[in-house]
C-alpha positions in Angstrom: 5.6 2.2 -1.3 2.6 1.5 -3.2 0.0 4.4 -3.0 -2.5 3.4 -5.7 -4.0 0.4 -7.3 -6.4 0.4 -10.2 -8.2 -2.4 -12.1 -10.6 -2.0 -15.1 -12.8 -4.9 -16.4 -10.8 -7.4 -14.3 -12.8 -10.3 -12.7 -15.2 -8.8 -10.2 -14.0 -5.1 -10.8 -15.7 -3.1 -13.5 -13.7 -0.1 -12.4 -11.7 0.0 -9.1 -9.4 2.6 -7.8 -8.0 2.4 -4.3 -5.5 5.1 -2.8 -3.3 3.3 -0.2 -1.5 4.5 2.9 1.1 2.9 4.9 -1.2 0.8 6.9 -4.6 -0.1 5.3 -7.7 -2.1 6.4 -9.8 -3.5 3.7 -13.4 -4.8 4.6 -15.8 -6.4 2.4 -18.5 -9.2 2.2 -17.3 -12.7 0.7 -16.9 -12.5 -3.0 -16.6 -8.5 -2.9 -12.9 -8.8 -4.4 -10.7 -8.3 -1.4 -8.4 -11.1 -2.4 -8.4 -10.1 -6.0 -7.4 -6.4 -5.1 -4.5 -7.7 -2.9 -3.3 -10.0 -5.5 -2.8 -7.2 -8.1 0.8 -6.2 -7.1 1.8 -10.0 -6.8 0.2 -10.5 -10.2 2.1 -7.7 -11.9 5.3 -9.1 -10.4 4.6 -12.5 -11.8 3.7 -11.1 -15.1 7.1 -9.1 -15.3 9.0 -12.3 -14.6 6.9 -14.7 -17.0 8.0 -15.9 -20.1 4.5 -16.4 -21.1 1.4 -14.4 -19.8 -0.8 -17.5 -20.1 1.0 -19.3 -17.4 0.5 -16.7 -14.7 -3.2 -16.9 -14.9 -4.1 -20.4 -16.1 -1.3 -22.7 -14.5 -1.2 -23.7 -11.0 1.7 -22.8 -8.8 3.2 -24.8 -6.0 1.8 -22.5 -3.3 -1.5 -21.2 -4.7 -4.3 -22.1 -6.9 -4.9 -20.9 -10.5 -6.5 -17.5 -11.0 -8.9 -18.8 -13.5 -9.8 -21.9 -15.4 -10.3 -19.9 -18.7 -9.5 -16.5 -20.0 -13.0 -15.3 -20.3 -13.3 -15.5 -16.5 -10.6 -12.8 -16.2 -12.9 -10.2 -17.8 -15.5 -8.5 -15.9 -19.0 -10.0 -16.6 -17.3 -11.9 -19.2 -18.0 -9.2 -21.7 -15.4 -7.4 -23.9 -12.1 -8.7 -24.8 -9.5 -6.7 -22.6 -8.7 -5.7 -18.9 -6.2 -3.5 -17.4 -4.2 -2.6 -14.2 -2.3 0.3 -13.0 0.0 0.8 -10.0 1.3 3.9 -8.6 4.2 4.1 -6.0 6.1 6.9 -4.2 9.7 6.9 -5.1 12.6 7.1 -2.5 14.0 10.5 -1.9 17.4 9.6 -3.4 15.9 8.5 -6.7 13.6 11.6 -6.9 16.7 13.8 -6.5 18.5 11.7 -9.2 15.8 12.3 -11.6 15.6 16.0 -11.1 19.4 16.4 -11.5 19.1 14.5 -14.7 16.1 16.4 -16.0 17.7 19.7 -15.4 21.1 19.1 -16.6 22.5 20.3 -19.8 25.3 18.0 -20.3 23.3 15.6 -22.5 22.0 18.3 -24.9 24.9 20.7 -25.0 22.7 23.7 -25.3 22.8 25.1 -21.8 20.3 25.3 -19.2 16.8 26.0 -20.7 14.3 28.2 -19.1 11.9 25.3 -18.5 14.7 23.5 -16.7 15.6 26.4 -14.4 11.9 26.9 -13.6 11.7 23.2 -12.7 14.8 23.3 -10.5 13.4 26.2 -8.5 9.8 24.5 -8.1 10.0 21.5 -5.8 6.3 20.8 -6.2 6.9 19.9 -9.8 9.7 17.4 -9.0 8.9 13.8 -9.9 8.0 12.0 -6.8 5.8 9.0 -7.9 6.0 6.5 -10.8 2.9 4.9 -12.5 2.8 1.5 -14.4 -0.2 0.9 -16.7 -0.8 -2.4 -18.4 -3.7 -3.6 -20.7 -4.0 -7.2 -21.8 -6.2 -8.4 -24.7 -7.9 -11.8 -25.3 -7.4 -12.9 -28.9 -9.6 -15.8 -30.1 -10.4 -16.8 -26.7 -7.1 -18.7 -26.7 -4.3 -16.1 -26.1 -3.5 -13.0 -24.1 -1.6 -10.2 -25.7 -0.2 -6.9 -24.5 -2.4 -4.1 -25.7 -1.0 -1.2 -23.9 2.0 -0.6 -21.5 3.2 2.7 -20.2 5.5 3.7 -17.4 6.2 7.3 -16.3 7.0 9.4 -13.3 4.9 12.4 -12.2 4.9 15.2 -9.6 2.4 15.6 -6.8 1.0 18.8 -8.7 0.3 16.7 -11.8 -1.5 13.5 -10.6 -3.0 11.5 -13.3 -6.7 11.6 -13.8 -8.6 8.3 -13.7 -9.9 7.7 -17.1 -12.8 5.6 -18.2 -10.7 2.8 -19.2 -8.0 3.3 -16.6 -5.3 4.2 -19.2 -3.7 7.4 -20.5 -3.6 7.7 -24.2 -0.7 10.3 -24.4 -3.1 13.3 -25.3 -2.9 16.4 -23.3 -0.3 15.1 -20.9 1.0 17.5 -18.3 4.5 18.7 -18.7 5.6 17.4 -15.4 5.0 13.7 -16.4 8.4 12.1 -17.7 7.9 9.0 -19.7 10.2 6.0 -19.3 8.5 3.3 -21.3 5.7 3.5 -24.1 4.5 0.4 -25.8 2.2 0.3 -28.8 -0.2 -2.6 -29.6 1.9 -3.9 -32.3 4.9 -4.5 -29.8 6.9 -1.5 -30.9 8.2 0.1 -27.6 10.4 3.0 -26.7 12.5 3.5 -23.7 13.4 7.0 -22.4 16.2 7.1 -20.3 15.8 8.6 -16.8 19.4 9.4 -16.4 21.1 10.5 -19.6 24.6 9.8 -18.6 26.2 7.2 -16.3 29.9 6.3 -15.7 30.9 8.9 -18.6 28.6 7.2 -21.0 25.6 8.7 -22.5 22.4 6.9 -23.8 19.6 7.9 -26.2 16.1 6.8 -26.5 15.9 3.1 -27.4 13.4 1.4 -29.8 12.8 -2.2 -29.8 10.0 -4.8 -30.3 8.7 -7.2 -27.8 6.7 -10.5 -28.3 3.0 -10.1 -27.8 2.9 -12.3 -24.7 5.9 -10.6 -22.9 6.0 -7.3 -20.9 8.4 -4.7 -22.2 8.9 -3.3 -18.7 11.3 -6.1 -18.0 13.9 -4.6 -20.5 14.9 -1.9 -17.9 16.7 -4.5 -15.7 19.4 -4.6 -18.4 20.4 -0.9 -18.0 19.7 -0.3 -14.4 22.0 2.7 -14.4 19.9 4.7 -16.7 16.5 3.6 -15.4 16.7 3.9 -11.5 13.0 4.6 -10.9 11.7 1.7 -13.3 14.2 -0.6 -11.7 13.2 0.3 -8.4 9.4 -0.4 -9.3 10.5 -3.7 -10.9 12.2 -4.8 -7.7 9.4 -3.7 -5.6 6.8 -5.7 -7.6 8.9 -8.7 -8.3 10.9 -9.3 -5.0 9.3 -7.1 -2.3 5.7 -7.6 -2.6 4.1 -10.7 -1.0 0.6 -11.9 -0.5 0.1 -13.2 3.0 -2.4 -16.0 2.9 -2.3 -17.6 6.4 -3.8 -21.2 7.2 -6.5 -19.9 9.3 -7.5 -23.4 10.5 -4.1 -23.8 12.1 -4.0 -20.4 13.5 -7.4 -21.0 15.3 -6.1 -24.5 16.7 -5.2 -24.6 20.4 -1.4 -25.1 21.0 -0.3 -28.3 22.7 -0.2 -27.8 26.6 3.3 -27.0 28.2 4.8 -25.0 25.4 6.9 -22.0 26.2 5.4 -18.7 25.3 7.6 -17.7 22.2 7.0 -16.3 18.8 8.7 -17.6 15.7 9.3 -15.5 12.8 11.3 -15.4 9.5 13.0 -12.4 7.9 13.3 -11.8 4.2 16.3 -13.9 4.1 14.5 -16.7 5.5 16.4 -16.8 8.8 14.2 -18.0 11.6 14.3 -16.7 15.1 12.4 -17.6 18.3 12.0 -15.2 21.0 10.3 -14.9 24.2 7.5 -12.3 24.5 5.0 -10.9 27.0 3.2 -7.9 25.3 4.7 -7.1 22.0 4.0 -4.9 19.0 5.4 -6.0 15.7 5.7 -4.0 12.7 6.0 -5.7 9.3 7.5 -3.7 6.5 9.6 -4.5 3.4 
């Protein structure tokens, strides 16, 4: 599940960081940014699938309005030329164990178990439990958005990232318990570090590649899902399992026609609809 959201210099947020629990209530005045905050995971999912970053912000989709009428509106107080996001999520236990087994194995080095690997194996507090994705977008000549910074890594609960002024980690002084998956430079040069070094009897090394300025490098992990289980899990979470619920409140407040049976109609994630009778019922929604 998503455990933290951050936004820096984005729309109404100069600097925002919110730690999330399984159930969260967000309260604020009109215009305080509640909708903007809740839109961040959905926005990241759309950016990951997009073939052009511009369309995600300035082109109206069928089910929701555009996010802005100009790029300048995306930047806090319309000052500066970039804005950034970060999302953290707690990994499933099976993926955590898969990462530990890979990090502590000697099969990919052929040098035997190293002291630091043995130490990590015997210290569960240092095992990777969370994944963090950082993204910074830069406005160029008021007409184009480009990726300025992109970083993905897993970390342990004993090495939680410290919130920096710009919301991004620059790679200096990083704890040993951070394990990078993706690092992208401003010129598009990107590096992928395999989470699992060996799969189905085949080994893979670090990969270097270049990405167009208006595309995200994170999307590349879906083509080698066996070697990037954590990154693929986060990709799927953001692109397929995160929704923004925006009910039509006027219809919800309207009275039902008289004589209808007391039922509730709901749809599951496969869009199969069910109608059931109810008296008093508590419904828990989860993905």
